[in-house]
Residue, then its C-alpha position, 0 to 999 in steps of 0.5 A: m083638823t090639825e093633829i098634835l102628834a106625841p112621842a111615846g117610848s113607853f106605855e106610860s107615855v102613851l097614856a100621858a099623850v092620849r089623856c092630855g089631848a094628843d090626836a096621834v102617837y108615834v112609837g118604835g118597836e124593838k127593832f128598826s126605830a131611830r130611837a133604839g135607846a128608848i124603852n120601845f115596844s114589844d109586839g104585844e105592847l105595840e098591839k096594846a098601844v094601838e088598841y088603847c089609842h083607837l079606843h080613844g079615837v087617837k091614831l098610832y104611827r110606828a117609826m121604822n125610820i132607819i137605813v136598812f142593810p141588805e141582810e135585815m130587809s126580810d125582818f124589816l118587812k115582817a115587822a111592817e106586816f105585823t104592824a099592818k095586821i094590828g091596825a097601826d095607822g101608818l109607818i114613818v120611813q127613811d130608807l128609799g129601798a124599804a119605802s119602795l118595798l113597803r109601797e109594793m107590799l102594803p099599797d094602802m098603808k100610809l107612809n110618812a117620810s121621816t125627817q131623816m130624809t131631809i125634805h126641806s124644799p118644795e121639789g123634795a116634797r113633790l118627789a116624796a109624794e111621787m114615791g108614794f109617801s102620804r106625808i112629809v116630816a119637814a126638816r127642823e131647820l126651816s123658817l116660817e116662810q120655808i115651811d109655808e112653801l112646803v105646805k103650798t105644794g099640797v103634800e101633807t106636811e108634819v112640822f116639829i113643834h117642840g123638843a130637842l134640836c140636833m146640831s146637824v141637819s137630820g139624816k146628815c149626821y155621822m159623828s156618833a157613827m164615826i166616833g163610836s160606831r153608834s149611828a144616828n141613821r141606825g137609831m143608836c146616836a150617842q149624842a156626841c154633840r152634847l159633849p164638850f166641844n170647843a170652837v175657840g181653844t180654851g175652857e170647857r164649852y158646848d159649841l155643838s149643843l143647841k137649846d130645845l126647840c119651842g115653836i108653840p108660840h107660833i102654832s096658830k100661825l102654822a095651823e093657818m098655813g095648813v100644817s097637817s101635824f105638829k110633832i113633839e120630839g121625845r121618845m126617850k123622855r119621861a111620860e111627864y114631859v110628854a104630858a106637859a108638851v101635849t098640854a101646852c100644844r093643845a092649849a095653844l091650838d085652842g087659843k089659850e095661853p100655854d104653860l111654857d114655864t112648866l114645860r121649861a121646868v120639866f126639861s130644857r137646855s138653858g131654855f128654849t129657842d125658835g131660831y130656825i122658825t124666826g130665821s134668827i140663827g146664831k149664838p142665842m140658839f145654843g145651850y146645854r143641860r145645866k144643874e139648875d135645869v135638872v133640879s127644876a123638874e123636881s118641883v113640877l113632876p108630881k103635879i104633871k103626873e096627876t094630869f094623866r093618872k086617871e082615865t079620860k072620857a072619849a065617848e057617851a053611851d046610852f044604856y037600855l036595861t031590860v028585866k023580865q020575869g023568867q028571862p035573863s037580864e039584858l043591858k044594851m049599850t050604844c055609842g053612835e052607830i055601835s051597839v052591844t048587848a050583855k046578858g046576865s042571870i034571871p032576876e029574883t023575886a024581890e022580898k023587900r025592895p025591888t029594883d027600879s029604874n033609879s036604883a038601876r041607873k045609879q049602879l050602872e052609871k058608875l063608869g069612872d074607870t072607863v072611857y065612857t060617860l052615861g048619856n040616856f038611860y032607858s029601862e023596862i023592869d017588871e014589877k017585884l023583881m030584884i037584881p043584885a048590885s053585883a049582877l048589875n056591875s057584871l052587866r056593865r063590865e061585860a057591856v063595856e068590854k064588848m063596846n071596847n072591842a067593837i070600837i077598837s075593831a071598827k077603828r082598826p084599818t085593814y090593809e091589803i098585804r101582798r107577798i114579796n120576797a126580800v132577797f140579797s146576795g153579795k156580788r164580787r166586784f172590783p172598782e173599775k174606775i176612780r172618780v175624784k171629788i175636788s174642792d178647788l182649782e189647784q186640786l183639779g189641776a192634779v187630776p189625770k185628764d181621763m178621770e171623772v171629776i166632781i167639781p163644786m158648783k162655784l167653779c162653773g164659769k171659772i173653768p170650761s165645761d167638760k163631759r167628765y165633770i159632775v157638778s156638786p151643788p150645795r147639800f142644803i137648799d136655801d132658795e129653790n128659785k135661785l137654784r133653778e136660775k143657777f142651774c139654767e146658767i150652768r146648763r148654758l155653759g155646757f155642764e151636763r152632769l149633776l150630783c144629787p146629795d138630796l131628793a130635791y135635786i133629782k126633780l130639779g136636775k131632771c127639769q134642767g136636763f142634767e144626767l143625775y148621780g146619787d151622792f152618799g147623802l141619799n144614804i143608800a144602804n141596800n140593793y132595793a135602794v139602788s133599784e129605787a135610785a135607778r127608777l128615779g133616773l140616777k145613773d149611779v150612786t155612792a153607797s152609804f159609808e156606814a156599811k161594813l164591807p160585807q154589807l157593801s158587797a150586797i148593795n148592788g143593782n142595775i146601776p153602778v155603785g160607788a164607795i168612798v175610799y179616801g177623804r175627810l168625811p163630813v160628820m155634820l151638816t149644820r145651819n149654825c156655824p159653831i165657830k161664829q156663835a162662839g165669838g169667832n169670825c171669818r177673818n180669825c177663824k181657827g177652822f176647827l173644833l176641839d173635842r174633850t180629848g184634844r182631837k181636831f174636827p175641821v170646820k168648813c163653810g159650805e157654798s150655801v147657808c150651811t157649815e160642814v164639820f169634818n172627821s178628825d181622821i181621814l178615811m183611807m182605803t187606797d191600799r185595800l181596794g181589793e176588799i172594796n166590793a163596788d163598781l167605782a172608787v171615790l176619792d174626796f179631797t177637801d184641803e189637800t194641796a195639788e201635790e197631795t192630791a196627785r200623790v193620793i190618786n197615784c197611790c189609789l191607782n197602784g194600791r198603796k197606802a196614801l197615809e202612814n198615820g192620822f187615818t181611819r178605816g172608817l166603818y168598813y170593818r167595825g160597822t155600826 
């Protein structure tokens, strides 16, 4: 059965989701959730939510989908262990190291690969399955055809069907972190993309803000494809939003007309879009929250609240009442294969009106505030006996409470929990070599002949192969088959080394016999992630640039770890070009966005279907290499001239400042 998966940032949202027809709910705890801004759940509230969902036959998944720094891993595992003990149905995870430890600690716990892992192609899905993930949450930027390719791998596939769209590909956005130390990969996104950004230079514009996704009109087709779960975004939104979205999804799945007008009224940004699903990417996808969008909710919220105010029925119960002279009254309650018994007081001799089957049934069928409806009613009542209504009510309440506990217990999964110790320690290292990443042939000419060079894939064929070259492919895969053909051609040309910005490249590269190197896009943030990268076959990795220097020192393992020490960091990888949608074109492209403070964020077309937005300032640590605890230093050049490239390399070799102004120390000191 295809699952409707609803968000819940509060217990009221859990009620709304369950009572409006969700099959599953996902929530976050007080820590380790990619929506730290939601109310989220304490341990006690989390257990209460699990029990309520299971009582209704609904699953509950806990989102623990952030990158985990070394000093946090022990607490992360304790939180996961608690989640297993209370019987949650699975964990949603991003971090490679955390996932590998969870697979060891909780071998039979369901792990879902978060959308933050950017799984968007078949080989990425297959690798996730090999890593122990039960389900992948597909990237939100895919068309129907691309989703179909994922489903055909046989890996359980979860698809976002409604809710907010990030401008950046999930897991590849660092804008909030770089601007304000609030990392999207750490659950603290400040939604910088919703602020004014101008791609044309004049007026207040919102050129990084997308409308909310609404794929509900396509839900039947997606279900026919074999999509396992339809995910609604919105753990930070109110319960009425959850109710409206679940109701619309349920109607569409049941072949009815969904009420999209109410859904649009409760929350939208200039309406909805299905641009990624249909492949219609561009200007119609953009929108922002206007006054009329806010006002529209006022008229529908009271009506929506009524849809989940009352308890919904989840089971039919049979009652068997026994009333015997001189014996305690007894009520047996049966739901399916589960039976419980409640015992009351010894019945009294009736002075006027004895209790009979009809009067007893009328009292016991008052199940309005429970999840049950009365099915069959049987009774054995001796003559001339009387049970007060209050006693029958007590019997019913006791039986219902026992049945609730029995159902919750029966539906609570049990997990094997293995003891493992998560330890970390910083290791004093100094970068023993420099690796240079270039963008064009001019820059390549400025690199010393003894240095390793990361070259863009587009240069293969324009230059002879060299063992020091590592080929950098597009950061987003549009067509895996075409990419395979390109890799075959590159291998024939003699190129042997491949940079992996994404999980899919690990499988694709292995099949072609490349030596593999992990890029920063894998978001390696702890020593266990390094070990997992080594197990997957990577020769070395570049650590996440969201780590502070002390954290970087603890990101070590049995393969070398690199750190970016110079470069204009990419803060967004996006399928939509912000400049083109604003009316620009490639001939008159300004090549940058302006934020509300006047800072310029360069925009550059990628090799494939994506555009990259770069930070306004250049990261520069060339004069502080002594503080970089890594095995290699990475210099990343974008639009520098050959002369500038040579000068920066020389400064790095000699420990000098490469820039006097217009630079940032990134997150190495301030962290996230």
